[in-house]
N, CA, C and O atoms as a printed pandas DataFrame, in Angstrom:
     atom_number atom_name residue_name chain_id  residue_number  x_coord  y_coord  z_coord
0              1         N          MET        A               1    0.778   -1.277    0.146
1              2        CA          MET        A               1   -0.093    0.083   -0.167
2              3         C          MET        A               1    1.043    1.297    0.181
3              4         O          MET        A               1    2.070    1.292    0.860
4              5         N          LYS        A               2    0.452    2.193   -0.506
5              6        CA          LYS        A               2    0.978    3.765   -0.580
6              7         C          LYS        A               2    0.847    4.463    0.607
7              8         O          LYS        A               2   -0.243    4.547    1.172
8              9         N          THR        A               3    1.863    4.975    1.039
9             10        CA          THR        A               3    1.842    5.794    2.300
10            11         C          THR        A               3    1.390    7.203    2.179
11            12         O          THR        A               3    1.482    7.648    1.035
12            13         N          ASP        A               4    0.962    7.946    3.004
13            14        CA          ASP        A               4    0.627    9.267    2.922
14            15         C          ASP        A               4   -0.450    9.511    1.768
15            16         O          ASP        A               4   -0.415   10.609    1.212
16            17         N          ILE        A               5   -1.230    8.749    1.439
17            18        CA          ILE        A               5   -2.184    9.307    0.504
18            19         C          ILE        A               5   -3.514    9.122    0.936
19            20         O          ILE        A               5   -4.383    9.193    0.067
20            21         N          HIS        A               6   -3.838    8.908    2.056
21            22        CA          HIS        A               6   -5.218    8.744    2.955
22            23         C          HIS        A               6   -5.345   10.282    3.292
23            24         O          HIS        A               6   -4.349   10.913    3.647
24            25         N          PRO        A               7   -6.588   10.878    3.175
25            26        CA          PRO        A               7   -7.012   12.041    4.184
26            27         C          PRO        A               7   -6.967   11.668    5.689
27            28         O          PRO        A               7   -7.106   10.534    6.148
28            29         N          ASP        A               8   -6.763   12.750    6.340
29            30        CA          ASP        A               8   -6.841   12.728    8.067
30            31         C          ASP        A               8   -8.279   12.480    8.258
31            32         O          ASP        A               8   -9.224   13.025    7.687
32            33         N          PHE        A               9   -8.281   11.508    9.216
33            34        CA          PHE        A               9   -9.731   11.495    9.843
34            35         C          PHE        A               9   -9.699   11.903   11.229
35            36         O          PHE        A               9   -8.904   11.652   12.134
36            37         N          HIS        A              10  -10.835   12.643   11.173
37            38        CA          HIS        A              10  -11.247   13.729   12.483
38            39         C          HIS        A              10  -12.256   13.182   13.257
39            40         O          HIS        A              10  -13.342   13.023   12.698
40            41         N          THR        A              11  -12.147   12.872   14.372
41            42        CA          THR        A              11  -12.814   12.345   15.302
42            43         C          THR        A              11  -13.956   13.208   15.917
43            44         O          THR        A              11  -14.971   12.818   16.494
44            45         N          ASP        A              12  -13.519   14.530   15.642
45            46        CA          ASP        A              12  -14.424   15.447   16.528
46            47         C          ASP        A              12  -15.375   16.035   15.460
47            48         O          ASP        A              12  -15.862   17.093   15.858
48            49         N          THR        A              13  -15.785   15.676   14.239
49            50        CA          THR        A              13  -16.455   16.372   13.297
50            51         C          THR        A              13  -17.859   16.991   13.642
51            52         O          THR        A              13  -18.715   16.180   13.995
52            53         N          LYS        A              14  -18.201   18.277   13.592
53            54        CA          LYS        A              14  -19.634   18.232   13.707
54            55         C          LYS        A              14  -20.467   18.313   12.867
55            56         O          LYS        A              14  -20.319   19.161   11.987
56            57         N          ALA        A              15  -21.593   17.472   12.867
57            58        CA          ALA        A              15  -22.728   17.436   11.855
58            59         C          ALA        A              15  -23.889   18.388   12.110
59            60         O          ALA        A              15  -24.476   18.220   13.179
60            61         N          LYS        A              16  -24.282   19.279   11.374
61            62        CA          LYS        A              16  -25.441   20.225   11.913
62            63         C          LYS        A              16  -26.275   19.760   10.733
63            64         O          LYS        A              16  -25.971   19.559    9.557
64            65         N          CYS        A              17  -27.631   19.629   11.521
65            66        CA          CYS        A              17  -28.749   19.582   10.436
66            67         C          CYS        A              17  -29.492   20.825   10.350
67            68         O          CYS        A              17  -29.370   21.769   11.131
68            69         N          SER        A              18  -30.444   20.753    9.128
69            70        CA          SER        A              18  -30.951   22.238    9.020
70            71         C          SER        A              18  -32.284   22.447   10.236
71            72         O          SER        A              18  -32.822   23.527   10.480
72            73         N          CYS        A              19  -32.625   21.113   10.892
73            74        CA          CYS        A              19  -33.475   21.433   11.974
74            75         C          CYS        A              19  -32.961   22.189   13.175
75            76         O          CYS        A              19  -33.690   22.801   13.956
76            77         N          GLY        A              20  -31.572   22.094   13.267
77            78        CA          GLY        A              20  -30.586   22.851   14.499
78            79         C          GLY        A              20  -30.330   21.532   15.364
79            80         O          GLY        A              20  -29.987   21.723   16.531
80            81         N          ALA        A              21  -30.424   20.579   15.043
81            82        CA          ALA        A              21  -29.609   19.325   15.864
82            83         C          ALA        A              21  -28.244   19.406   15.552
83            84         O          ALA        A              21  -28.009   19.578   14.356
84            85         N          GLU        A              22  -27.149   19.318   16.409
85            86        CA          GLU        A              22  -25.839   18.927   16.206
86            87         C          GLU        A              22  -25.392   17.843   16.800
87            88         O          GLU        A              22  -25.522   17.630   18.005
88            89         N          PHE        A              23  -24.711   16.916   15.812
89            90        CA          PHE        A              23  -23.943   15.513   16.466
90            91         C          PHE        A              23  -22.567   15.472   16.408
91            92         O          PHE        A              23  -22.079   16.033   15.427
92            93         N          VAL        A              24  -21.873   15.004   17.125
93            94        CA          VAL        A              24  -20.329   14.932   16.893
94            95         C          VAL        A              24  -20.208   13.493   16.426
95            96         O          VAL        A              24  -20.606   12.479   17.000
96            97         N          VAL        A              25  -19.556   13.617   15.227
97            98        CA          VAL        A              25  -19.242   12.178   14.381
98            99         C          VAL        A              25  -17.761   12.067   14.174
99           100         O          VAL        A              25  -17.059   13.022   14.509
100          101         N          GLY        A              26  -17.335   11.225   13.766
101          102        CA          GLY        A              26  -16.174   10.842   12.826
102          103         C          GLY        A              26  -16.280   10.982   11.233
103          104         O          GLY        A              26  -17.130   10.503   10.483
104          105         N          SER        A              27  -15.126   11.810   10.927
105          106        CA          SER        A              27  -15.470   12.024    9.209
106          107         C          SER        A              27  -13.760   12.370    8.801
107          108         O          SER        A              27  -12.819   12.462    9.589
108          109         N          THR        A              28  -13.750   12.479    7.685
109          110        CA          THR        A              28  -12.389   12.898    6.934
110          111         C          THR        A              28  -12.643   14.578    6.434
111          112         O          THR        A              28  -11.784   15.165    5.776
112          113         N          LYS        A              29  -13.729   15.126    6.782
113          114        CA          LYS        A              29  -14.223   16.387    6.608
114          115         C          LYS        A              29  -14.074   17.159    8.045
115          116         O          LYS        A              29  -13.977   16.517    9.091
116          117         N          ASP        A              30  -14.066   18.496    8.011
117          118        CA          ASP        A              30  -14.053   19.301    9.211
118          119         C          ASP        A              30  -15.423   19.578    9.754
119          120         O          ASP        A              30  -15.656   19.455   10.956
120          121         N          ALA        A              31  -16.324   19.948    8.895
121          122        CA          ALA        A              31  -17.555   20.033    9.386
122          123         C          ALA        A              31  -18.650   19.421    8.237
123          124         O          ALA        A              31  -18.485   19.621    7.033
124          125         N          ILE        A              32  -19.420   18.900    8.608
125          126        CA          ILE        A              32  -20.699   18.358    7.850
126          127         C          ILE        A              32  -22.027   19.068    7.982
127          128         O          ILE        A              32  -22.540   19.309    9.075
128          129         N          SER        A              33  -22.541   19.378    6.859
129          130        CA          SER        A              33  -24.073   20.010    7.076
130          131         C          SER        A              33  -25.131   19.122    6.337
131          132         O          SER        A              33  -24.938   18.778    5.171
132          133         N          VAL        A              34  -26.278   18.749    7.049
133          134        CA          VAL        A              34  -27.085   17.611    6.626
134          135         C          VAL        A              34  -28.359   18.133    6.466
135          136         O          VAL        A              34  -28.475   19.102    7.216
136          137         N          GLU        A              35  -29.464   17.906    5.764
137          138        CA          GLU        A              35  -30.813   18.262    5.454
138          139         C          GLU        A              35  -31.764   17.755    6.560
139          140         O          GLU        A              35  -32.667   18.446    7.032
140          141         N          ILE        A              36  -31.473   16.446    6.945
141          142        CA          ILE        A              36  -32.368   15.789    7.362
142          143         C          ILE        A              36  -31.480   14.591    8.374
143          144         O          ILE        A              36  -30.540   13.901    7.983
144          145         N          CYS        A              37  -32.092   14.591    9.767
145          146        CA          CYS        A              37  -31.322   13.522   10.694
146          147         C          CYS        A              37  -32.222   12.901   11.388
147          148         O          CYS        A              37  -33.417   13.102   11.170
148          149         N          SER        A              38  -31.758   11.974   12.415
149          150        CA          SER        A              38  -32.930   11.380   13.190
150          151         C          SER        A              38  -33.679   11.979   14.134
151          152         O          SER        A              38  -34.502   11.300   14.749
152          153         N          GLN        A              39  -33.530   13.262   14.390
153          154        CA          GLN        A              39  -34.375   14.213   15.471
154          155         C          GLN        A              39  -35.156   14.600   14.481
155          156         O          GLN        A              39  -36.137   15.120   15.012
156          157         N          CYS        A              40  -35.309   14.645   12.791
157          158        CA          CYS        A              40  -36.392   15.484   12.240
158          159         C          CYS        A              40  -37.177   14.711   11.281
159          160         O          CYS        A              40  -38.246   15.061   10.781
160          161         N          HIS        A              41  -36.305   13.225   10.997
161          162        CA          HIS        A              41  -36.671   12.582   10.014
162          163         C          HIS        A              41  -38.164   11.864   10.607
163          164         O          HIS        A              41  -38.394   11.510   11.763
164          165         N          PRO        A              42  -39.156   11.775    9.302
165          166        CA          PRO        A              42  -40.614   11.317    9.924
166          167         C          PRO        A              42  -40.631    9.813   10.348
167          168         O          PRO        A              42  -41.580    9.426   11.031
168          169         N          PHE        A              43  -39.694    8.983   10.007
169          170        CA          PHE        A              43  -39.668    7.469   10.506
170          171         C          PHE        A              43  -39.159    7.722   11.776
171          172         O          PHE        A              43  -39.815    7.107   12.616
172          173         N          TYR        A              44  -38.161    8.448   12.307
173          174        CA          TYR        A              44  -37.981    8.401   13.749
174          175         C          TYR        A              44  -38.675    9.194   14.661
175          176         O          TYR        A              44  -38.445    8.955   15.846
176          177         N          THR        A              45  -39.564   10.185   14.365
177          178        CA          THR        A              45  -40.170   10.798   14.939
178          179         C          THR        A              45  -41.727   10.452   15.161
179          180         O          THR        A              45  -42.465   11.030   15.959
180          181         N          GLY        A              46  -42.056    9.471   14.360
181          182        CA          GLY        A              46  -43.093    8.890   14.587
182          183         C          GLY        A              46  -44.405    9.609   13.720
183          184         O          GLY        A              46  -45.569    9.311   13.985
184          185         N          LYS        A              47  -44.107   10.411   12.851
185          186        CA          LYS        A              47  -45.046   11.166   12.010
186          187         C          LYS        A              47  -45.063   10.761   10.688
187          188         O          LYS        A              47  -45.452   11.519    9.800
188          189         N          GLU        A              48  -44.588    9.375   10.426
189          190        CA          GLU        A              48  -44.830    8.774    9.041
190          191         C          GLU        A              48  -46.043    8.509    8.469
191          192         O          GLU        A              48  -46.935    7.909    9.069
192          193         N          LYS        A              49  -46.144    8.954    7.244
193          194        CA          LYS        A              49  -47.450    8.611    6.660
194          195         C          LYS        A              49  -47.302    7.502    5.868
195          196         O          LYS        A              49  -46.382    7.487    5.050
196          197         N          VAL        A              50  -48.185    6.404    5.987
197          198        CA          VAL        A              50  -48.491    5.165    5.547
198          199         C          VAL        A              50  -49.301    5.419    4.176
199          200         O          VAL        A              50  -50.200    6.260    4.183
200          201         N          LEU        A              51  -49.019    4.761    3.093
201          202        CA          LEU        A              51  -49.551    4.840    1.913
202          203         C          LEU        A              51  -50.391    3.757    1.900
203          204         O          LEU        A              51  -50.057    2.781    2.571
204          205         N          ASP        A              52  -51.645    3.721    1.134
205          206        CA          ASP        A              52  -52.478    2.561    0.962
206          207         C          ASP        A              52  -52.057    2.057   -0.300
207          208         O          ASP        A              52  -52.700    2.368   -1.303
208          209         N          THR        A              53  -51.076    1.329   -0.379
209          210        CA          THR        A              53  -50.223    0.501   -1.416
210          211         C          THR        A              53  -51.190   -0.763   -1.799
211          212         O          THR        A              53  -51.201   -1.132   -2.973
212          213         N          ALA        A              54  -51.886   -1.336   -0.971
213          214        CA          ALA        A              54  -52.644   -2.653   -1.191
214          215         C          ALA        A              54  -54.035   -2.043   -2.136
215          216         O          ALA        A              54  -54.547   -2.736   -3.016
216          217         N          GLY        A              55  -54.451   -0.869   -1.844
217          218        CA          GLY        A              55  -55.666   -0.349   -2.490
218          219         C          GLY        A              55  -55.169    0.067   -4.105
219          220         O          GLY        A              55  -55.838   -0.208   -5.102
220          221         N          ARG        A              56  -54.132    0.634   -4.119
221          222        CA          ARG        A              56  -53.702    0.888   -5.466
222          223         C          ARG        A              56  -53.263   -0.337   -6.120
223          224         O          ARG        A              56  -53.423   -0.336   -7.340
224          225         N          VAL        A              57  -52.742   -1.394   -5.600
225          226        CA          VAL        A              57  -52.537   -2.587   -6.241
226          227         C          VAL        A              57  -53.857   -3.344   -6.854
227          228         O          VAL        A              57  -53.877   -3.831   -7.985
228          229         N          ASP        A              58  -54.769   -3.363   -6.090
229          230        CA          ASP        A              58  -56.037   -3.764   -6.309
230          231         C          ASP        A              58  -56.675   -2.995   -7.322
231          232         O          ASP        A              58  -57.054   -3.616   -8.315
232          233         N          LYS        A              59  -56.889   -1.638   -7.265
233          234        CA          LYS        A              59  -57.407   -0.774   -8.490
234          235         C          LYS        A              59  -56.603   -1.321   -9.880
235          236         O          LYS        A              59  -57.278   -1.614  -10.867
236          237         N          PHE        A              60  -55.471   -1.415   -9.899
237          238        CA          PHE        A              60  -54.317   -1.896  -10.773
238          239         C          PHE        A              60  -54.711   -3.280  -11.505
239          240         O          PHE        A              60  -54.734   -3.464  -12.722
240          241         N          LYS        A              61  -54.979   -4.102  -10.610
241          242        CA          LYS        A              61  -55.479   -5.257  -11.282
242          243         C          LYS        A              61  -56.758   -5.547  -11.664
243          244         O          LYS        A              61  -56.928   -6.358  -12.574
244          245         N          GLN        A              62  -57.912   -4.896  -10.992
245          246        CA          GLN        A              62  -59.174   -4.600  -11.991
246          247         C          GLN        A              62  -59.150   -4.024  -13.176
247          248         O          GLN        A              62  -59.874   -4.430  -14.085
248          249         N          ARG        A              63  -58.181   -2.841  -13.342
249          250        CA          ARG        A              63  -58.142   -2.121  -14.726
250          251         C          ARG        A              63  -57.504   -3.013  -15.383
251          252         O          ARG        A              63  -57.975   -3.135  -16.514
252          253         N          MET        A              64  -56.484   -3.812  -15.136
253          254        CA          MET        A              64  -56.086   -4.972  -16.078
254          255         C          MET        A              64  -56.767   -6.040  -16.406
255          256         O          MET        A              64  -56.787   -6.500  -17.548
256          257         N          ALA        A              65  -57.331   -6.481  -15.502
257          258        CA          ALA        A              65  -58.677   -7.287  -15.833
258          259         C          ALA        A              65  -59.755   -6.627  -16.843
259          260         O          ALA        A              65  -60.046   -7.181  -17.904
260          261         N          LYS        A              66  -60.184   -5.700  -16.531
261          262        CA          LYS        A              66  -61.096   -5.072  -17.463
262          263         C          LYS        A              66  -60.506   -5.042  -19.140
263          264         O          LYS        A              66  -61.138   -5.376  -20.142
264          265         N          ALA        A              67  -59.174   -4.557  -19.059
265          266        CA          ALA        A              67  -58.507   -4.234  -20.273
266          267         C          ALA        A              67  -58.220   -5.615  -21.188
267          268         O          ALA        A              67  -58.177   -5.733  -22.412
268          269         N          THR        A              68  -58.059   -6.516  -20.230
269          270        CA          THR        A              68  -57.923   -7.926  -20.988
270          271         C          THR        A              68  -59.296   -8.587  -21.288
271          272         O          THR        A              68  -59.338   -9.530  -22.078
272          273         N          ALA        A              69  -60.303   -8.170  -20.748
273          274        CA          ALA        A              69  -61.535   -8.766  -21.054
274          275         C          ALA        A              69  -61.981   -8.078  -22.122
275          276         O          ALA        A              69  -62.715   -8.786  -22.812
276          277         N          LYS        A              70  -61.814   -6.807  -22.612
277          278        CA          LYS        A              70  -62.017   -6.081  -23.716
278          279         C          LYS        A              70  -61.411   -6.650  -24.737
279          280         O          LYS        A              70  -62.061   -6.784  -25.774
280          281         N          LYS        A              71  -60.082   -7.097  -24.682
281          282        CA          LYS        A              71  -59.312   -7.708  -25.890
282          283         C          LYS        A              71  -59.943   -8.778  -26.297
283          284         O          LYS        A              71  -60.155   -9.044  -27.480
284          285         N          GLY        A              72  -60.364   -9.626  -25.092
285          286        CA          GLY        A              72  -60.803  -11.353  -25.662
286          287         C          GLY        A              72  -62.135  -11.234  -26.027
287          288         O          GLY        A              72  -62.777  -12.201  -26.437
288          289         N          ALA        A              73  -62.672   -9.947  -25.892
289          290        CA          ALA        A              73  -64.376  -10.083  -26.530
290          291         C          ALA        A              73  -64.152   -9.692  -27.876
291          292         O          ALA        A              73  -65.060  -10.138  -28.578
292          293         N          LYS        A              74  -63.315   -9.041  -28.529
293          294        CA          LYS        A              74  -63.032   -8.267  -29.758
294          295         C          LYS        A              74  -62.870   -9.566  -30.827
295          296         O          LYS        A              74  -62.619   -9.362  -32.014
């Protein structure tokens, strides 16, 4: 392996989120700015919206059945 080609690793890098939360992490950068973190992400805060994917799949299957029935009638 070559020597002196790897960046310096900082163990005290501050990661700042747009919500105002700050975390100390390890990184090769001096400072990190992120848009979303575990303090404001809907999955972690419990404000997650659940989509009705089963209803959408059923509607799609009904449309496909109707379309194939029309093709068979011709």
